C-alpha positions, 0 to 999 in steps of 0.5 A: 488503530482499526477504527474508521476515520469518520467524515475524513477522506483519505488521499492516496498518491501513486508514484509513477513507478508504482502505477507502472508496476500495478498496471503490469500485474494481472488484472484480477491480482491488481484488483485484489491489491486495490481492494486491500489498499482500500480496506487499509485506507478505510479501517487502517486494518491489514498486515502492515509493518513499519520497515527497518533501515535501510528501508523506510516507510511501511509495507502492506502485504496483499497476497503475494504482493507488497505495497511500500508506502509512506504516511505523509500525514493522517489523511495522505498515503503515498504509494512508492512501489508494488512488488512481488514478494520474491523481489520485494526486499532486493 
């Protein structure tokens, strides 16, 4: 599933919590996270895992940070939180 979706624009929805978390991260690291998310949105490539209970949704690994998200449908990604790996699963 590493193919691009031609002609289809993927919508990324950020929760208020995720926006706040991203803004609190160093600018260079935050830009790397956004590049990682952009790559995933375009190609569906990246280190993504479906989470097991008690968690739900998916995790995208971006360096030392983890993006937790849900796929609303094929064209919508909802970002729930952005956390450092040391705090990600607490």
